[in-house]
Phi, psi and omega in degrees: 000134176249125178244125176245145174250135183227164179153178178292162170307137179084004183279346178107016183301304184295316179299314181294314179297323178295315179295322177295326180292348174283348178289143184297337185255009179236135176253132182263125174244118183274135175300131186268054179295337179295340178276354184285117183282347183248001188299312182295319179296322182300311184289338176281327184211081188303311184299325185287326187249013186298307188298308180297326177295311181295316180296321178295315178299317181303312183291323175298314179295316179302311182294324181287314182297317181302327184274001177298144176278126181293346183268352182256148170277117188239138172246129181244154174263029172198162168245145177304332182290345175308320181300322176292321179303310179293323178295318178302322184284317194253343185248146177225161172055227181301322179301315179295318180296314178299314179301313182300320178296315181294318178302314181299326180277349179246260183302325180296343180268358183259153176293145179282164178302151178288326180222128171243132179242120180265115176277126193233074170280163177287162186301321179301316180293319177302312181298319178299317179295316178298317177296320182292323182283340166068031175286127184298323183287346178263355188304323185259015178294131180267142176307324181296320179298313180295326179292318177292325176295319175300319177294320175299319177296320181297322180296328184251005187310314184293345181263354185293334178193173177298320172238135180236131176236141177249131180239123175287129176249131181244162178298334181285343182280134174282166175304318181293321178297318178299312180300319179297318178299316179293317181299323177298321177293316178303313182296325177289331179286320184277349180286000000 
């Protein structure tokens, strides 16, 4: 079983996936965004670095996802369809067409996650979390961009996994409470 967590930056995907990975029957695979050579440049100048950023993420995700063991219950902090969400938001014309072709030949040829869980805090909480974690490349993310990203996710939500669940995350919820809520959904899916 492959479980993916999705949501805006700062929604708690990686933290929740890591906590779920502490379960004896779940293996956690972290998105390797730290290996991305264009990410910092992208957030400084989105229009200039969009194509190479999206294409590089696609290839990073494809290689990691392709290597998952089909015999393990795995939790990821991304769904391969995330790449289409960002492409829909950031690419136009020939760039989108080229990206879509590469996607179909790579991630599009792989099975989608069995369960995708979309973590959905409000935009104010997302902005607070982004500011708190202090990543230099995220410093200039604008709320308008995140709002448009949320809309792009809504348009592709049904494609994120075979089953998709949306979980409201509030500022009052601890990391552990979010993980427990997600785990309850996972357990009802695997029963």
